MOPAC internal coordinates of N, CA, C and O (Angstrom, degrees):
PM7 1SCF
backbone

  N    0.0000 0     0.00 0     0.00 0    0    0    0
  C    1.4486 1     0.00 0     0.00 0    1    0    0
  C    1.4633 1   110.53 1     0.00 0    2    1    0
  O    1.2310 1   119.32 1   -37.04 1    3    2    1
  N    1.3264 1   118.89 1   142.96 1    3    2    1
  C    1.4871 1   122.40 1  -179.57 1    5    3    2
  C    1.4965 1   113.29 1   -58.43 1    6    5    3
  O    1.2310 1   120.46 1   -34.13 1    7    6    5
  N    1.3773 1   116.73 1   145.87 1    7    6    5
  C    1.4210 1   122.04 1   173.31 1    9    7    6
  C    1.5397 1   109.62 1  -103.76 1   10    9    7
  O    1.2310 1   121.69 1   -35.93 1   11   10    9
  N    1.3268 1   114.37 1   144.07 1   11   10    9
  C    1.5141 1   119.25 1   179.57 1   13   11   10
  C    1.5362 1   108.51 1  -131.34 1   14   13   11
  O    1.2310 1   121.38 1   -40.28 1   15   14   13
  N    1.3324 1   114.96 1   139.72 1   15   14   13
  C    1.4203 1   122.41 1   170.81 1   17   15   14
  C    1.5003 1   108.42 1  -114.37 1   18   17   15
  O    1.2310 1   121.35 1   -59.22 1   19   18   17
  N    1.3403 1   115.02 1   120.78 1   19   18   17
  C    1.4616 1   117.74 1   176.38 1   21   19   18
  C    1.5242 1   112.89 1  -106.13 1   22   21   19
  O    1.2310 1   120.77 1   -17.50 1   23   22   21
  N    1.3413 1   116.14 1   162.50 1   23   22   21
  C    1.4902 1   120.28 1  -173.54 1   25   23   22
  C    1.4747 1   106.59 1  -137.79 1   26   25   23
  O    1.2310 1   120.62 1   -61.50 1   27   26   25
  N    1.3512 1   116.42 1   118.50 1   27   26   25
  C    1.4609 1   124.01 1   176.82 1   29   27   26
  C    1.4854 1   105.08 1  -101.00 1   30   29   27
  O    1.2310 1   118.05 1   -42.86 1   31   30   29
  N    1.3061 1   121.31 1   137.14 1   31   30   29
  C    1.4487 1   123.91 1   178.76 1   33   31   30
  C    1.5453 1   109.57 1  -122.96 1   34   33   31
  O    1.2310 1   122.21 1   -22.92 1   35   34   33
  N    1.3390 1   113.37 1   157.08 1   35   34   33
  C    1.4917 1   121.80 1   175.20 1   37   35   34
  C    1.5297 1   113.57 1    46.88 1   38   37   35
  O    1.2310 1   121.43 1  -131.54 1   39   38   37
  N    1.3648 1   114.87 1    48.46 1   39   38   37
  C    1.4248 1   119.59 1   176.19 1   41   39   38
  C    1.5356 1   108.99 1   -78.48 1   42   41   39
  O    1.2310 1   121.17 1   -62.20 1   43   42   41
  N    1.3010 1   115.37 1   117.80 1   43   42   41
  C    1.4934 1   121.53 1   179.87 1   45   43   42
  C    1.5460 1   112.37 1   -64.08 1   46   45   43
  O    1.2310 1   119.91 1   -46.64 1   47   46   45
  N    1.3027 1   117.78 1   133.36 1   47   46   45
  C    1.4675 1   121.53 1   174.63 1   49   47   46
  C    1.5024 1   114.62 1    65.04 1   50   49   47
  O    1.2310 1   119.79 1  -150.78 1   51   50   49
  N    1.2858 1   118.01 1    29.22 1   51   50   49
  C    1.4947 1   119.53 1  -177.28 1   53   51   50
  C    1.5524 1   112.13 1   -65.09 1   54   53   51
  O    1.2310 1   122.90 1   -51.77 1   55   54   53
  N    1.3217 1   112.05 1   128.23 1   55   54   53
  C    1.4829 1   118.54 1   175.17 1   57   55   54
  C    1.5376 1   107.20 1  -132.96 1   58   57   55
  O    1.2310 1   119.94 1   -14.71 1   59   58   57
  N    1.2894 1   117.72 1   165.29 1   59   58   57
  C    1.4497 1   120.94 1   174.75 1   61   59   58
  C    1.5520 1   110.24 1   -62.75 1   62   61   59
  O    1.2310 1   121.10 1   139.67 1   63   62   61
  N    1.2784 1   115.50 1   -40.33 1   63   62   61
  C    1.4915 1   117.44 1   178.93 1   65   63   62
  C    1.4981 1   113.17 1   -65.17 1   66   65   63
  O    1.2310 1   120.44 1   141.45 1   67   66   65
  N    1.3110 1   116.77 1   -38.55 1   67   66   65
  C    1.5160 1   122.04 1   178.59 1   69   67   66
  C    1.5198 1   110.79 1   -62.81 1   70   69   67
  O    1.2310 1   121.59 1   137.71 1   71   70   69
  N    1.3506 1   114.55 1   -42.29 1   71   70   69
  C    1.4703 1   118.04 1  -177.62 1   73   71   70
  C    1.5303 1   109.29 1   -70.70 1   74   73   71
  O    1.2310 1   119.60 1   140.07 1   75   74   73
  N    1.2702 1   118.37 1   -39.93 1   75   74   73
  C    1.4563 1   122.40 1   176.45 1   77   75   74
  C    1.5187 1   111.13 1   -60.37 1   78   77   75
  O    1.2310 1   121.44 1   135.74 1   79   78   77
  N    1.3172 1   114.85 1   -44.26 1   79   78   77
  C    1.4661 1   118.25 1   178.23 1   81   79   78
  C    1.5346 1   111.98 1   -62.72 1   82   81   79
  O    1.2310 1   119.56 1   135.49 1   83   82   81
  N    1.3637 1   118.44 1   -44.51 1   83   82   81
  C    1.4211 1   123.86 1   175.90 1   85   83   82
  C    1.5225 1   113.53 1   -56.96 1   86   85   83
  O    1.2310 1   121.82 1   135.19 1   87   86   85
  N    1.3151 1   114.13 1   -44.81 1   87   86   85
  C    1.5201 1   121.50 1   179.73 1   89   87   86
  C    1.5651 1   106.87 1   -63.34 1   90   89   87
  O    1.2310 1   119.02 1   136.06 1   91   90   89
  N    1.2642 1   119.48 1   -43.94 1   91   90   89
  C    1.4430 1   122.89 1   179.90 1   93   91   90
  C    1.5661 1   110.12 1   -58.97 1   94   93   91
  O    1.2310 1   121.04 1   139.74 1   95   94   93
  N    1.3055 1   115.62 1   -40.26 1   95   94   93
  C    1.4532 1   117.68 1   176.20 1   97   95   94
  C    1.5169 1   114.91 1   -67.85 1   98   97   95
  O    1.2310 1   120.93 1   146.98 1   99   98   97
  N    1.3965 1   115.82 1   -33.02 1   99   98   97
  C    1.3959 1   118.72 1   173.35 1  101   99   98
  C    1.4965 1   111.42 1   -61.79 1  102  101   99
  O    1.2310 1   121.40 1   135.03 1  103  102  101
  N    1.3630 1   114.92 1   -44.97 1  103  102  101
  C    1.5268 1   120.80 1  -176.63 1  105  103  102
  C    1.5813 1   108.03 1   -60.78 1  106  105  103
  O    1.2310 1   121.56 1   144.75 1  107  106  105
  N    1.3072 1   114.62 1   -35.25 1  107  106  105
  C    1.5050 1   118.27 1  -176.73 1  109  107  106
  C    1.5299 1   111.93 1   -64.81 1  110  109  107
  O    1.2310 1   118.77 1   148.79 1  111  110  109
  N    1.3378 1   119.94 1   -31.21 1  111  110  109
  C    1.4417 1   123.32 1  -175.63 1  113  111  110
  C    1.4832 1   116.48 1  -109.53 1  114  113  111
  O    1.2310 1   119.90 1   172.71 1  115  114  113
  N    1.3351 1   117.79 1    -7.29 1  115  114  113
  C    1.4214 1   123.50 1  -167.74 1  117  115  114
  C    1.5578 1   111.94 1   -61.28 1  118  117  115
  O    1.2310 1   120.45 1   140.40 1  119  118  117
  N    1.2911 1   116.74 1   -39.60 1  119  118  117
  C    1.4970 1   120.88 1  -177.17 1  121  119  118
  C    1.5399 1   112.23 1   -59.89 1  122  121  119
  O    1.2310 1   121.18 1   146.29 1  123  122  121
  N    1.3406 1   115.34 1   -33.71 1  123  122  121
  C    1.4696 1   120.86 1   176.70 1  125  123  122
  C    1.5269 1   111.18 1   -53.18 1  126  125  123
  O    1.2310 1   119.75 1   147.92 1  127  126  125
  N    1.3401 1   118.09 1   -32.08 1  127  126  125
  C    1.4496 1   122.32 1  -174.71 1  129  127  126
  C    1.5131 1   112.74 1  -110.96 1  130  129  127
  O    1.2310 1   118.94 1  -174.14 1  131  130  129
  N    1.3399 1   119.63 1     5.86 1  131  130  129
  C    1.3883 1   123.64 1   176.79 1  133  131  130
  C    1.5826 1   110.88 1    71.98 1  134  133  131
  O    1.2310 1   121.68 1  -147.93 1  135  134  133
  N    1.3057 1   114.40 1    32.07 1  135  134  133
  C    1.4611 1   120.99 1  -176.76 1  137  135  134
  C    1.4918 1   111.14 1  -114.84 1  138  137  135
  O    1.2310 1   120.51 1   -27.76 1  139  138  137
  N    1.3421 1   116.64 1   152.24 1  139  138  137
  C    1.5011 1   120.38 1   177.19 1  141  139  138
  C    1.5289 1   105.69 1  -135.80 1  142  141  139
  O    1.2310 1   121.05 1   -74.99 1  143  142  141
  N    1.3424 1   115.60 1   105.01 1  143  142  141
  C    1.4782 1   119.65 1   172.09 1  145  143  142
  C    1.4986 1   108.76 1   -76.42 1  146  145  143
  O    1.2310 1   120.45 1   -52.67 1  147  146  145
  N    1.3153 1   116.75 1   127.33 1  147  146  145
  C    1.4957 1   126.22 1  -173.20 1  149  147  146
  C    1.5129 1   110.82 1   -95.36 1  150  149  147
  O    1.2310 1   120.62 1   115.93 1  151  150  149
  N    1.3769 1   116.42 1   -64.07 1  151  150  149
  C    1.4210 1   122.02 1  -170.59 1  153  151  150
  C    1.5367 1   108.72 1  -140.74 1  154  153  151
  O    1.2310 1   122.30 1   -13.85 1  155  154  153
  N    1.2886 1   113.20 1   166.15 1  155  154  153
  C    1.4766 1   119.01 1   169.84 1  157  155  154
  C    1.5083 1   108.71 1  -145.17 1  158  157  155
  O    1.2310 1   121.49 1   -20.34 1  159  158  157
  N    1.3063 1   114.76 1   159.66 1  159  158  157
  C    1.4527 1   124.53 1   178.87 1  161  159  158
  C    1.5475 1   104.29 1  -136.52 1  162  161  159
  O    1.2310 1   120.47 1   -28.89 1  163  162  161
  N    1.3266 1   116.71 1   151.11 1  163  162  161
  C    1.4554 1   120.36 1   179.12 1  165  163  162
  C    1.5025 1   111.60 1  -153.70 1  166  165  163
  O    1.2310 1   122.64 1   -20.38 1  167  166  165
  N    1.3196 1   112.55 1   159.62 1  167  166  165
  C    1.5043 1   121.47 1   175.11 1  169  167  166
  C    1.5319 1   106.81 1  -130.01 1  170  169  167
  O    1.2310 1   121.24 1   -69.93 1  171  170  169
  N    1.3051 1   115.23 1   110.07 1  171  170  169
  C    1.5000 1   117.46 1  -179.93 1  173  171  170
  C    1.5104 1   112.64 1   -63.71 1  174  173  171
  O    1.2310 1   120.21 1   145.16 1  175  174  173
  N    1.3410 1   117.19 1   -34.84 1  175  174  173
  C    1.4674 1   121.57 1  -175.36 1  177  175  174
  C    1.5113 1   111.62 1   -67.96 1  178  177  175
  O    1.2310 1   119.89 1   147.88 1  179  178  177
  N    1.3188 1   117.81 1   -32.12 1  179  178  177
  C    1.5086 1   119.32 1  -177.60 1  181  179  178
  C    1.5252 1   111.54 1  -103.38 1  182  181  179
  O    1.2310 1   120.23 1   167.34 1  183  182  181
  N    1.3270 1   117.17 1   -12.66 1  183  182  181
  C    1.4906 1   120.30 1  -177.91 1  185  183  182
  C    1.4571 1   112.99 1    73.42 1  186  185  183
  O    1.2310 1   120.05 1  -145.58 1  187  186  185
  N    1.3989 1   117.50 1    34.42 1  187  186  185
  C    1.4479 1   123.21 1  -177.88 1  189  187  186
  C    1.5650 1   111.91 1  -110.30 1  190  189  187
  O    1.2310 1   121.37 1   -36.07 1  191  190  189
  N    1.3500 1   114.99 1   143.93 1  191  190  189
  C    1.3980 1   120.42 1   178.99 1  193  191  190
  C    1.5665 1   106.59 1  -133.46 1  194  193  191
  O    1.2310 1   118.89 1   -39.27 1  195  194  193
  N    1.2983 1   119.73 1   140.73 1  195  194  193
  C    1.4849 1   125.23 1   173.95 1  197  195  194
  C    1.5452 1   105.86 1  -123.94 1  198  197  195
  O    1.2310 1   119.83 1   -44.64 1  199  198  197
  N    1.3052 1   117.93 1   135.36 1  199  198  197
  C    1.4599 1   120.15 1   178.65 1  201  199  198
  C    1.5288 1   109.05 1  -129.63 1  202  201  199
  O    1.2310 1   120.40 1   -39.63 1  203  202  201
  N    1.2954 1   116.84 1   140.37 1  203  202  201
  C    1.4813 1   122.40 1   177.52 1  205  203  202
  C    1.4916 1   108.69 1  -110.93 1  206  205  203
  O    1.2310 1   120.21 1   -52.07 1  207  206  205
  N    1.2921 1   117.21 1   127.93 1  207  206  205
  C    1.4683 1   122.87 1  -178.67 1  209  207  206
  C    1.4531 1   112.60 1  -141.46 1  210  209  207
  O    1.2310 1   120.52 1   -31.06 1  211  210  209
  N    1.3288 1   116.61 1   148.94 1  211  210  209
  C    1.5074 1   123.74 1   165.59 1  213  211  210
  C    1.4921 1   104.16 1   -92.32 1  214  213  211
  O    1.2310 1   118.96 1   -45.77 1  215  214  213
  N    1.3278 1   119.59 1   134.23 1  215  214  213
  C    1.4111 1   124.85 1   176.59 1  217  215  214
  C    1.4848 1   112.22 1  -154.54 1  218  217  215
  O    1.2310 1   118.05 1   -26.76 1  219  218  217
  N    1.3092 1   121.32 1   153.24 1  219  218  217
  C    1.4138 1   124.41 1   179.69 1  221  219  218
  C    1.5220 1   112.84 1   -65.59 1  222  221  219
  O    1.2310 1   121.24 1   152.45 1  223  222  221
  N    1.3184 1   115.24 1   -27.55 1  223  222  221
  C    1.5055 1   122.07 1   175.01 1  225  223  222
  C    1.5409 1   106.51 1  -165.94 1  226  225  223
  O    1.2310 1   122.97 1   -11.12 1  227  226  225
  N    1.3714 1   111.91 1   168.88 1  227  226  225
  C    1.4288 1   121.22 1  -178.44 1  229  227  226
  C    1.5600 1   111.49 1   -56.05 1  230  229  227
  O    1.2310 1   121.55 1   137.67 1  231  230  229
  N    1.3011 1   114.65 1   -42.33 1  231  230  229
  C    1.4981 1   120.40 1  -175.46 1  233  231  230
  C    1.5108 1   111.90 1   -60.31 1  234  233  231
  O    1.2310 1   120.05 1   145.14 1  235  234  233
  N    1.3534 1   117.51 1   -34.86 1  235  234  233
  C    1.4779 1   121.60 1  -179.99 1  237  235  234
  C    1.4695 1   107.84 1   -68.20 1  238  237  235
  O    1.2310 1   118.83 1   136.85 1  239  238  237
  N    1.3098 1   119.84 1   -43.15 1  239  238  237
  C    1.4738 1   120.53 1  -176.73 1  241  239  238
  C    1.5035 1   109.77 1   -66.51 1  242  241  239
  O    1.2310 1   119.51 1   140.14 1  243  242  241
  N    1.3473 1   118.55 1   -39.86 1  243  242  241
  C    1.4802 1   123.35 1   175.25 1  245  243  242
  C    1.5334 1   109.97 1   -60.38 1  246  245  243
  O    1.2310 1   120.37 1   137.68 1  247  246  245
  N    1.3341 1   116.90 1   -42.32 1  247  246  245
  C    1.4593 1   120.48 1  -177.68 1  249  247  246
  C    1.5056 1   112.25 1   -58.93 1  250  249  247
  O    1.2310 1   120.88 1   138.55 1  251  250  249
  N    1.3080 1   115.93 1   -41.45 1  251  250  249
  C    1.4889 1   119.19 1  -179.75 1  253  251  250
  C    1.5115 1   110.60 1   -60.26 1  254  253  251
  O    1.2310 1   119.64 1   131.65 1  255  254  253
  N    1.3322 1   118.30 1   -48.35 1  255  254  253
  C    1.4966 1   119.68 1   178.69 1  257  255  254
  C    1.4796 1   110.21 1   -61.49 1  258  257  255
  O    1.2310 1   119.86 1   136.51 1  259  258  257
  N    1.3270 1   117.88 1   -43.49 1  259  258  257
  C    1.4806 1   122.10 1  -176.82 1  261  259  258
  C    1.5035 1   109.98 1   -57.03 1  262  261  259
  O    1.2310 1   121.15 1   130.96 1  263  262  261
  N    1.3747 1   115.41 1   -49.04 1  263  262  261
  C    1.4480 1   119.81 1  -174.51 1  265  263  262
  C    1.5073 1   112.36 1   -75.63 1  266  265  263
  O    1.2310 1   118.99 1   141.29 1  267  266  265
  N    1.3117 1   119.54 1   -38.71 1  267  266  265
  C    1.4464 1   121.55 1  -172.07 1  269  267  266
  C    1.5776 1   112.18 1   -77.27 1  270  269  267
  O    1.2310 1   120.10 1   142.49 1  271  270  269
  N    1.2934 1   117.41 1   -37.51 1  271  270  269
  C    1.4916 1   116.59 1  -179.52 1  273  271  270
  C    1.5205 1   115.34 1  -150.38 1  274  273  271
  O    1.2310 1   120.63 1   173.58 1  275  274  273
  N    1.3599 1   116.40 1    -6.42 1  275  274  273
  C    1.4413 1   117.96 1   177.20 1  277  275  274
  C    1.4677 1   117.45 1    85.98 1  278  277  275
  O    1.2310 1   119.54 1   172.99 1  279  278  277
  N    1.2983 1   118.48 1    -7.01 1  279  278  277
  C    1.4506 1   123.32 1  -178.26 1  281  279  278
  C    1.4988 1   111.21 1   -86.95 1  282  281  279
  O    1.2310 1   120.79 1   -94.05 1  283  282  281
  N    1.2948 1   116.09 1    85.95 1  283  282  281
  C    1.4730 1   120.07 1  -174.50 1  285  283  282
  C    1.6104 1   109.41 1   -86.66 1  286  285  283
  O    1.2310 1   120.76 1   -41.38 1  287  286  285
  N    1.2620 1   116.15 1   138.62 1  287  286  285
  C    1.4734 1   120.67 1  -178.05 1  289  287  286
  C    1.4835 1   112.07 1   -71.27 1  290  289  287
  O    1.2310 1   121.59 1   -33.94 1  291  290  289
  N    1.3978 1   114.56 1   146.06 1  291  290  289
  C    1.4187 1   119.86 1   177.05 1  293  291  290
  C    1.5639 1   112.56 1   -75.08 1  294  293  291
  O    1.2310 1   121.31 1   154.36 1  295  294  293
  N    1.3303 1   115.11 1   -25.64 1  295  294  293
  C    1.4596 1   120.57 1   179.37 1  297  295  294
  C    1.5682 1   106.41 1  -136.76 1  298  297  295
  O    1.2310 1   123.55 1   -33.68 1  299  298  297
  N    1.3685 1   110.80 1   146.32 1  299  298  297
  C    1.5202 1   117.89 1   172.29 1  301  299  298
  C    1.4961 1   105.38 1  -146.91 1  302  301  299
  O    1.2310 1   120.97 1   -51.09 1  303  302  301
  N    1.3379 1   115.75 1   128.91 1  303  302  301
  C    1.4671 1   120.48 1  -176.51 1  305  303  302
  C    1.5143 1   110.49 1  -130.78 1  306  305  303
  O    1.2310 1   120.05 1   -41.68 1  307  306  305
  N    1.3116 1   117.51 1   138.32 1  307  306  305
  C    1.4910 1   119.57 1   173.19 1  309  307  306
  C    1.5286 1   106.88 1   -75.78 1  310  309  307
  O    1.2310 1   121.78 1   -46.40 1  311  310  309
  N    1.3332 1   114.20 1   133.60 1  311  310  309
  C    1.4384 1   120.46 1  -177.70 1  313  311  310
  C    1.5715 1   108.52 1  -127.55 1  314  313  311
  O    1.2310 1   122.58 1   -14.97 1  315  314  313
  N    1.3482 1   112.67 1   165.03 1  315  314  313
  C    1.4477 1   119.07 1   174.09 1  317  315  314
  C    1.5275 1   107.12 1  -117.73 1  318  317  315
  O    1.2310 1   120.50 1   -34.74 1  319  318  317
  N    1.3800 1   116.66 1   145.26 1  319  318  317
  C    1.4533 1   119.76 1  -179.70 1  321  319  318
  C    1.5313 1   110.50 1   -80.86 1  322  321  319
  O    1.2310 1   121.12 1   -43.87 1  323  322  321
  N    1.3420 1   115.47 1   136.13 1  323  322  321
  C    1.4517 1   121.44 1   176.07 1  325  323  322
  C    1.4448 1   109.10 1  -119.35 1  326  325  323
  O    1.2310 1   119.40 1     7.50 1  327  326  325
  N    1.2960 1   118.74 1  -172.50 1  327  326  325
  C    1.4702 1   124.05 1  -176.11 1  329  327  326
  C    1.4770 1   110.36 1   -84.06 1  330  329  327
  O    1.2310 1   120.10 1   180.00 1  331  330  329

């Protein structure tokens, strides 16, 4: 299944706890769209978040974020795993 990396920018009030909560909400609804969110990275100082997910297509990955918490990424790119 394709891998996608998304990038959220300028997230207001970003904290480690808020990102963990949003990720948990993604996990709760991901099966509905055939998506599996694996990991996320964030920077509290810049308000940025990156999420790595397996999804049948870009639209399915976006749909999970939209339904679970409404925080849709500004960018989403299909990526290949390397070493």
